[in-house]
C-alpha positions in Angstrom: -31.4 190.2 324.0 -33.9 191.5 321.4 -35.7 189.2 318.6 -33.6 189.5 316.3 -30.5 189.1 317.9 -33.1 185.7 319.0 -33.6 184.9 315.7 -30.0 185.2 314.2 -28.6 183.3 316.7 -31.4 179.9 316.1 -30.3 180.9 312.9 -26.4 180.3 313.7 -26.9 177.2 316.2 -29.6 175.3 313.4 -26.3 176.1 311.5 -23.2 174.8 313.3 -24.4 172.9 316.7 -27.1 171.1 316.5 -28.5 168.0 314.8 -31.4 166.9 314.4 -32.9 164.2 316.1 -35.8 163.7 314.1 -38.2 164.5 311.4 -40.6 166.9 312.6 -36.6 169.0 314.0 -35.4 168.3 310.8 -38.8 170.3 308.8 -38.8 172.7 311.2 -34.3 173.4 309.8 -35.9 173.8 306.2 -38.6 176.1 307.1 -36.4 178.4 308.8 -34.1 178.1 306.2 -36.7 179.1 303.2 -37.3 182.0 305.8 -34.0 182.9 305.4 -33.8 183.4 302.0 -32.9 179.9 300.7 -35.4 178.6 298.4 -33.6 175.7 296.9 -35.8 174.0 294.2 -39.4 174.8 295.5 -40.4 178.1 293.4 -39.1 175.9 290.0 -40.8 172.4 291.1 -44.2 174.9 292.4 -44.2 176.2 288.6 -44.3 172.9 287.0 -47.0 171.3 289.2 -48.8 175.0 288.3 -47.7 174.3 284.3 -48.9 171.2 285.0 -52.3 172.2 286.1 -53.0 174.8 283.7 -52.5 172.1 280.3 -53.7 169.0 281.4 -57.3 171.3 282.3 -57.6 172.7 279.2 -55.8 169.0 277.1 -56.3 166.3 278.5 -53.3 164.2 276.6 -50.9 166.4 277.8 -50.3 164.5 280.6 -50.4 161.5 279.2 -48.0 159.1 278.5 -47.7 159.2 275.0 -47.0 163.3 275.0 -44.8 162.9 278.0 -42.4 160.7 276.1 -41.9 162.8 273.5 -41.6 165.7 276.8 -38.7 163.2 277.8 -36.8 163.6 273.8 -37.0 166.8 273.0 -35.8 168.7 275.7 -32.4 167.4 276.4 -30.3 169.2 273.5 -31.7 172.4 274.9 -31.2 171.2 278.4 -28.0 170.3 277.6 -26.5 173.4 276.2 -28.6 174.8 279.6 -25.9 173.2 281.9 -23.1 174.8 280.2 -25.3 177.6 281.1 -25.2 176.5 284.3 -21.4 176.4 284.7 -21.2 179.0 283.0 -23.2 181.2 286.0 -22.1 180.0 288.9 -19.1 181.6 287.9 -20.1 185.0 287.4 -19.8 185.3 283.6 -22.3 184.9 280.9 -22.3 182.8 277.2 -24.5 184.3 274.6 -23.6 181.9 272.2 -24.3 178.7 273.0 -27.1 178.6 269.9 -24.7 179.6 267.7 -22.1 176.5 268.9 -24.2 174.0 268.5 -25.5 175.0 265.6 -21.9 175.1 264.2 -21.5 171.7 265.7 -23.9 170.0 264.2 -22.8 171.6 260.8 -19.3 169.8 261.7 -20.4 166.4 262.3 -22.9 166.6 259.3 -20.0 167.1 256.9 -17.2 165.3 258.2 -19.8 161.9 258.4 -21.8 162.0 255.7 -20.2 164.2 253.1 -16.3 162.9 254.1 -17.8 159.5 254.5 -16.3 159.8 258.0 -16.8 157.4 261.1 -19.6 158.6 263.3 -16.5 158.4 266.7 -15.1 161.0 264.6 -17.4 163.1 263.5 -18.5 163.8 266.9 -15.2 163.9 268.6 -14.7 166.5 265.9 -17.3 168.5 266.5 -16.8 168.3 270.7 -13.1 169.1 270.3 -14.4 172.3 268.4 -16.8 173.1 270.7 -14.4 173.1 273.4 -11.4 175.3 271.6 -14.2 177.8 271.4 -14.5 177.7 274.9 -11.3 178.5 275.7 -11.0 181.4 273.1 -13.9 182.7 275.3 -11.4 182.2 278.3 -8.3 183.8 276.4 -10.2 186.5 275.6 -11.7 187.4 279.1 -8.6 186.5 280.7 -5.8 188.1 279.0 -7.5 191.7 277.1 -10.5 191.8 279.8 -13.0 191.8 276.7 -16.2 191.2 279.0 -17.7 188.0 278.0 -21.0 189.3 277.7 -19.3 191.7 274.3 -16.9 188.5 273.4 -19.8 186.1 273.3 -22.1 188.6 271.7 -19.2 188.6 269.1 -19.0 184.5 269.0 -23.0 184.6 268.3 -23.1 186.4 265.4 -19.5 185.2 264.1 -20.0 181.0 264.1 -23.4 181.6 262.5 -21.4 182.3 259.7 -19.7 179.5 260.5 -22.0 177.3 259.9 -23.8 179.1 257.0 -19.9 178.3 255.6 -20.3 174.7 256.8 -23.2 174.2 254.9 -22.1 176.1 251.9 -25.0 176.7 250.9 -27.2 173.8 251.2 -30.6 173.7 253.5 -29.7 170.5 255.3 -27.2 167.9 255.2 -29.5 164.7 256.2 -28.6 162.0 258.5 -28.8 158.5 257.7 -31.6 156.4 259.1 -29.8 153.6 260.0 -27.1 155.7 262.0 -26.2 154.8 265.7 -26.4 158.8 266.2 -30.0 159.0 264.5 -31.4 155.6 266.5 -30.0 156.7 269.7 -32.5 160.3 269.5 -35.2 158.6 267.8 -35.6 155.2 268.5 -34.0 153.4 271.6 -35.6 153.1 274.5 -34.2 151.7 278.1 -36.2 147.6 278.5 -38.7 148.6 281.1 -36.8 145.9 284.1 -33.9 147.7 283.0 -35.8 150.8 283.4 -37.4 149.7 287.0 -33.7 149.0 288.2 -32.3 151.7 287.4 -34.8 153.3 289.5 -34.0 151.7 292.6 -30.2 152.7 292.2 -30.7 156.5 291.8 -32.8 156.1 294.8 -30.4 153.4 296.7 -26.9 155.9 295.5 -29.5 158.9 297.2 -29.5 157.5 300.2 -26.1 156.3 300.5 -24.5 160.0 299.3 -26.8 161.3 301.8 -25.8 159.4 304.8 -22.4 159.7 304.3 -22.4 163.1 303.9 -24.4 164.0 306.9 -22.1 160.8 308.9 -19.7 163.4 307.5 -21.2 166.7 309.0 -21.7 164.7 312.3 -18.9 164.2 312.6 -17.8 167.9 312.4 -20.1 169.3 314.9 -21.6 170.3 312.0 -26.5 170.1 311.4 -27.5 167.0 309.9 -30.1 166.1 308.7 -31.6 163.0 310.7 -31.5 159.7 309.5 -35.4 158.6 310.0 -35.6 162.2 307.8 -32.6 160.6 304.9 -35.0 156.8 304.9 -38.0 159.3 304.3 -36.9 161.7 301.2 -35.1 158.0 299.5 -38.6 156.6 299.8 -40.4 159.7 298.8 -38.0 159.7 295.6 -38.0 155.0 295.3 -41.8 155.7 295.4 -41.9 158.9 292.1 -38.9 157.4 289.9 -41.2 153.6 289.6 -44.4 156.3 289.4 -43.0 158.3 286.4 -41.2 154.6 285.0 -44.2 153.1 284.9 -45.9 155.1 282.9 -43.9 155.8 280.3 -43.8 151.9 280.1 -47.8 152.3 279.2 -46.4 153.9 275.6 -42.7 153.5 274.4 -40.7 153.9 277.8 -37.3 155.9 278.8 -35.6 157.3 276.0 -32.3 156.1 277.1 -31.0 159.9 275.3 -32.9 161.0 278.5 -31.2 159.2 280.5 -28.3 160.5 278.7 -29.1 163.8 280.3 -29.9 162.7 283.8 -26.7 161.6 283.9 -25.4 164.3 282.8 -26.4 166.5 284.8 -25.8 164.3 288.1 -21.9 164.5 286.9 -22.1 167.7 286.9 -23.9 167.5 290.3 -21.5 165.7 292.0 -18.3 167.9 290.1 -19.8 171.2 291.7 -20.8 170.0 294.9 -18.6 168.0 296.1 -14.4 168.1 294.4 -12.5 170.9 295.1 -12.5 172.6 291.6 -16.8 172.5 292.3 -16.2 174.7 296.1 -13.7 177.2 293.6 -16.7 177.6 290.9 -19.0 178.2 293.8 -16.6 180.8 295.7 -15.2 182.5 292.2 -19.2 183.6 291.6 -19.6 184.9 294.9 -16.1 186.8 295.3 -14.5 187.0 292.5 -11.5 189.9 294.0 -11.8 187.6 297.8 -11.2 183.9 296.0 -8.2 185.6 294.2 -7.0 186.6 297.1 -7.5 183.3 299.1 -5.2 181.2 296.4 -7.7 180.5 293.8 -6.9 180.4 289.7 -9.4 182.3 288.8 -8.4 182.5 285.4 -8.1 178.5 285.2 -11.9 178.3 286.7 -13.2 181.1 283.9 -10.9 179.1 281.1 -12.5 175.8 282.8 -16.5 176.9 282.7 -16.0 178.3 279.4 -14.7 175.4 277.9 -17.2 173.6 279.2 -20.7 175.0 278.6 -19.0 175.3 274.4 -18.4 171.9 275.1 -22.1 171.2 276.3 -23.5 173.5 273.7 -21.8 171.0 270.9 -23.6 168.2 272.5 -26.6 169.6 272.9 -26.0 170.6 269.1 -25.5 166.7 267.8 -28.1 166.0 269.6 -30.6 168.6 268.2 -29.6 167.3 264.1 -29.8 163.7 265.7 -33.3 164.3 267.0 -33.7 165.8 263.6 -32.1 163.9 261.3 -30.2 166.8 259.9 -28.5 169.3 260.6 -29.5 172.4 258.7 -29.6 176.4 258.6 -31.9 176.7 261.5 -30.0 174.4 263.4 -29.0 176.5 266.7 -31.0 179.2 265.5 -34.4 181.4 266.5 -35.0 181.1 270.8 -33.0 178.2 271.2 -29.7 180.0 272.8 -32.3 182.3 274.8 -34.3 179.0 276.0 -31.0 177.6 277.3 -30.3 181.0 279.6 -34.2 181.1 280.6 -34.2 177.6 281.6 -30.8 177.6 283.5 -32.3 180.6 284.8 -35.7 179.3 285.6 -34.6 176.4 286.9 -32.5 178.4 290.0 -29.0 179.8 289.0 -28.7 183.1 290.0 -27.6 185.6 287.8 -25.5 187.5 290.5 -23.6 184.3 289.9 -22.2 181.8 293.3 -25.7 180.5 293.7 -27.9 177.5 292.1 -26.7 173.4 290.7 -26.8 171.4 288.2 -29.9 170.3 288.4 -31.1 173.8 288.0 -30.7 172.9 284.0 -32.9 169.7 284.7 -35.7 171.3 286.3 -35.6 174.5 284.0 -36.3 172.9 280.7 -38.5 170.6 282.2 -40.6 173.9 282.8 -39.4 175.3 279.0 -40.6 172.3 277.0 -43.6 171.8 279.1 -44.9 175.4 277.6 -43.8 175.0 274.1 -46.0 171.5 274.9 -48.8 172.7 276.1 -49.6 175.4 273.8 -48.5 173.0 270.6 -51.5 170.7 272.0 -53.7 173.9 272.4 -52.3 174.9 268.5 -51.8 178.5 269.5 -48.9 179.7 268.2 -45.6 180.5 269.1 -46.2 183.9 270.1 -47.4 183.1 273.6 -44.7 180.6 274.4 -42.5 183.2 273.5 -45.1 185.7 276.5 -45.5 182.6 278.8 -41.8 182.3 278.5 -40.4 185.9 279.2 -43.0 186.4 282.2 -41.5 183.5 283.9 -38.4 183.9 283.6 -39.1 187.5 284.3 -41.1 185.6 287.7 -37.6 184.0 288.3 -35.3 186.7 288.1 -37.8 188.3 290.7 -37.3 185.8 293.2 -34.1 185.4 293.0 -33.6 189.3 293.2 -35.9 188.6 296.5 -34.8 185.9 297.6 -30.9 187.5 297.7 -32.0 190.1 299.8 -33.8 188.1 302.6 -30.4 186.0 303.1 -28.9 188.8 303.4 -30.4 190.5 306.2 -30.9 186.7 307.9 -26.6 187.6 307.3 -26.6 183.8 305.0 -25.2 185.4 302.0 
């Protein structure tokens, strides 16, 4: 038996037959997966550490609790857009119009709420339903007429920018009342200190519970699974990290409810994509649409659903962006918003080739994007540097994805 055959046999044994009995075995299994091209979140976490270290060395206020609270606020609108982009990319498609859709949704919210003097809930509902309808139209254009998603969403980018300007009707901006629930939610509302610690503990307990149940299910099926000791150690590390973050943020204003809302969205989408039949269908279609069709998956329905999710989340992001600024204006959703949302999804680890990634990518990717923006702002550098650095980080992320993809194929992991 050759050395390559032994390595392949070892990988198969790790994936199917062996149940790790201790922390050391779990660490070795993780190392083998990384060597096989399954990098997971390692590149983006390493990138965050490097970026934060550099900016903290250049400006000691970068990691201050005040700046991190502002960072947690500012990353949410684009992060919600990036979450929608993750769904589309997983299915092997692309949406270039999330910025314009978010701008239209912000305009709809402001017009219905301020000019038409309707309740906030009706304004938000109108914007989100409108966003979902846009996604449905994209799905029909792709499924019924075969128009590539790149083309139809590029057309949407231009068309809905025009719709946004038409809704505002020449006004530079429509201001939202400062005493409205939306503005308070996006600017002033923070989680009580005791509740923020309770949420941290609940998150760690939830992580341990879900991983424990999954490991037990895999053991019963005769598949490899992390050891109980490894799961407990991971949960304790997560708990310590969350408690430290909460303690540090509570030194000033605390944890923003808007950030908690974003994290909750990420966790819900992560569960849907990784633990449901629908989520498995999305990954399957992104990996091989034709094989999925032959396996009985309704590929057209999956395409339509991911576009609806993407545009619906873009609408939510636009509402939050307008609430954050207390105004919907002609520049909402324009500029680099669109590209930042796509870059955040890719930098976070979602593959442009489809079928690989997770909802967590939106959280990590937008943290990278916003950290670069915040750090350069503190250094009083103009936006040209931000574009260049973000572009370089995006190129590195795509390059790592391509290298990891070839490595997985070489190790028989697809």
